[in-house]
N, C-alpha and C positions, 0 to 999 in steps of 0.2 A: 382530211389529213391522213396519210398512210401510217400504219403502225411502225413500219421499219423502213429505213433508208439504207440501201445496199450500195456500197461505193467500190468501183473498180477504176484503177489507174492503169493506162495501157500505152504502149509504144510499139508500133510495127508488129502487131500480133494478129493481123488479118487471117493468118493460117491457123490460129489456135483459138481466138476469142469466141468463135461460133459455138464451140463445145461448152465453154463457160456460160455463155448466155442461155443456151438450151437448158443447162442444169439449174440456172436461176429461175427461168420461166417455168420449169417443171416442179418447183417447190410445192409441197402440200399446203404450206402456209402461204397465202396468196396476197395478203394485205401489205404490199410493199411498193416502194418506188425504187427503180434501179438507175443509179447515177453513174454514167461512164465518162471518164475524163481522159481525153486523148492528149498525150504529151507531145504534140506536134509530129504525129506519125507521117512517114513518107511513103507508106504503102497504101493499100486500099482498105485500111481498118475502118474508116468512117463508112465507106460503102457497105462493108460487111455488116456493121452494126445497124445501119438503116434498112437492111434487108429484112429485119425482124419487125413485123407489124404488131407492136404491143405498146399501148399508150403508157405503160408503167416505166418504159425506158426513157431516160432523159440524157441526151448526149451533149457534151460540152467539149469543144476543141480549145485546148490551152496552148499558149505559146510555149515553145520548147524550153524545158528546164534542165535538160540533161539527166532526167531521172531523179529529181529532187522530190522524193516521195512525201516528206513531211509537208512541204508546201502544197503539193497536189492534193493530199488528203485533207488539209485544212480548207482548200478551195471546195472540196466535196462536202465538208462539214457545213460550210456557208450555204450551200445549195440544198442541204437536207432539211426535211420537214417532219421526219418521223420521230416517234417516241424512243426508238432504238436505232443505233448505228451498227452496221455490219460491213465487213470488208471481204472482198474476194479478188485474188489476182487473176489477170486475164489469160492465164494458162492453166488454171486449176478448175476442179469440178466438185460440186456439192452433191451429196446424197439427197434424194427428194425430201426426206423428213428432217434434214439438218436444222433448218430454221424453226420449224414447228416445235421440235424438242426443246430448243433453247428458249424460245419465246414463252412457251407454256410454263416452264420452270420459273422464269423471271417474273411472269405475271402472278404466279402463286406465291412467290416470296419476294416482296418488294424491297427487302434489304440487299438483295443481290445487285451488285453494281455492274458486273460483266460476266461473260460466259465464254468458254472456249472448249474445243473438243480435240480428240485424238485425230491423227492424220495417217494416211499411208502415202508412199511415194511410188511413182511409176514412170516408165518411158515407153517408147514405141514397141519394146520387146515384152512388156508386161510389168508386174508388180516388183519393185525393188526392195521395199521394206514394208511389211504388213502393218506395223504399228510403231508409233514413236514412244508411247508410254508403257506398252506391254502390261496393261492393267485392264480390269473390267469394272462395270458398274458406274456409279456417279459419286461426286464429292461436292459438298457445299461448305465453304469456309474460307479462312484466310490463307493466301499463298505467299504472303509478303516475305516470310523468312526464307522461303525457297528463292524468291526473286533476289533477296539481299545477297545470298550466297551464289547466285547465278547457277543454281542447280535445277532450274525449271525452264524448259523451252516452251514458249507459247507461240504458235504459228498465227500471225495476225489474220491470215486468210480464214481462220475459224472463229474470230472474235465477234461477239455481239455485245454492245455496250449501251447501257441506259443513258439516254441523251442528257438527262439532268445531272448525272454523275460526271459525264464528260465536260459539261458546262462548268461544274464546280472546280475541276482541276485545271481547266483551260485547254486550249487546242494544242496540237503537237508543236514541239520546240523546233522551229525552222532553222536553227543553227545546226541541227542534227540531220544527217542524210535521210534516215528512215523515220525516226520519231515514234514508231509503234512500241518499241521496247521501253523507252522512257515513259510513254503514256501509260502503259500497263503497270510499270513500276509504281507510279503515283496512284493509279486506281487501286492497286492491291494494298497500298498503305491505308486507304480510307474505307474500302468496301470489300465484303466477301465475294468470292467467285463461285460460279457453278460450272463444274467440269464434267464433261461426258467422256468416259474412257472407251470410246468407240470411234473408229476412223470414219467420220462423217464428211471429211474432205479428202480428196485425192490430189496430191501435189505433184505436178508434172515436172520431171527433170529433163532438161534439154540443153543444147549448146548455148542458148541465149540467156540462160538463167543469170540474173545480175548477181545473185548470192554466190556464184561460182568464182568470183574475182577474189584472189588472195588479198589484194590491197583493201578491198571493201570489207572483207572478213575482219582484218585487223582494225579497220576503222570502227566497225560495230562493237568490237571489244572495248575500244577506247571510249565509245559512247556510254557503255555501262558505267565506267568510272565517272563520267560527267554526270550521270544520273545520281550516283552516290554522293558526289559533291553538292549537287542541288538539294538532295534530301537533307544533308547535314546543314547546309546554309539556311534552310527553312526550319531547322530544329525538328525535323520529322524522324530523325534517328539520333542517338546519342553519340558522343565522341568515341566511346569504346566500340559501339556497333559499327561506326564508320571505319575505324582502324582495323578491326577484325575482318570486316567484309573486304576492305581495300587490299589488305595483305593476302587474304585467301584467294581472291579472284586474280590478283596480279600474278601469283605463282601459277595458277591454272592457265591464265592467258599466255604466260611465258612458255609453258609446255605446248600449248596449241601453236604458238608461233614457231617453236622448234620443229614441230611436225610438218610444217610447210617450208622449212629451211629459211625462215626469215629471222636471221640471227640478230639483226639490229633491233627488231621489235622484241625478240626474246630477252635480250640483255636489258632493254628498257623496262620490261615488265618485272624481271627479277630484281632490278634495282628498286623499283617502286615497292615491291614486296618487302624488301629489307629496310626500307625507310620506316615502315610501320610495324615490322616484326624483325628486328635486327638479329635475332638468334635463330632464324629459320635456316637450319643447317643445309637442308636440301636446296634451298635457293642459293646459298653460298656455293655449294658444290657445282650446281648448274652454271652459275655465273663464272666461276673460276675456269671451268672447262671451255667456256666461250671466249675467254680473254685471248687477245692476239699473242701468238708465240714469239 
C-alpha cells in the first residue's frame, strides 16, 4: 500500500498536464500512487498521460460531469489506498521536495490532520505573484478562526490530508461545486494544520482557468455561507459565532461582488450582513448607494 495517494482531476489539459506529471514523478518522496481522473476530455489528454511509463500512475476516464469537482474528487477518494491524500491541479507544478516536507512533518506529529503550503502564480511570461502569504518559516496549530472569518486562503493543490481524518469528517459535499473549501473548514474544526510558508506549488494562470469565471467566484462565496450553516446545524459553532462570521463575511463578499460590478450579488450580501448585524452602518451606506434611483 502506498503512503500517499495523489489525485488530479483534469479536462482537456493535454497541452499542460505533462508538466504536472513530470513534477509529481520528480518528487523526492517516492512512495505514492498518482490517480488521474479525466472528466470526459475531448482532446488527447489520455494519450498524453499514457505516454508516461510509470506504474504509480492510475488513470480513470470518468463520464463528463461539467467540472463537478467535489464528485470527481470523491471518486478519487474511493480509488485511493494511501495513508495520506494529496491534490494537484492538472495545470500546476510541485517543487521536488514538496511532498517530502509535508509527509515528514505529519509522520513526526500524528495530531496534525492536514497540511498546506504557500504558492506562487505564473503564466507564459513568468512569475506573477511570488507568494500568497508573504511569510517565512512554518506553523503548526489551529487555523479554524481564520477559516471562520474567511481570512485564510488555502489552495487545495497544496493540501495533504491524513486519510483517517478525512474518513472521520466524510467525503466532499457533492451539493457544492468544488467541495475543498468546505472540507478544509471541517478539518480545521477538528484537527491542527501544518503550514509551510514557502511556495512549494506553482499555480499556472491561463485563459482556461475555471476560477476566472465571475459567476463561479460568487458561487464559491455562497458556498462559504453554506459551510457556516452546516457547522451551526451540527453544533460545531455557537449561535454568536455563526452570526458574527455570517455578518462579517457577508459584508466582505458584498465588497468583492461590487469589485466585479455584480450589483445583484452585492445587494444580496449586504442584506445578509444586515440580517445578522442590523447596525452595520457601512453595509447600510453601500446598500443605499446601490438602490435603484
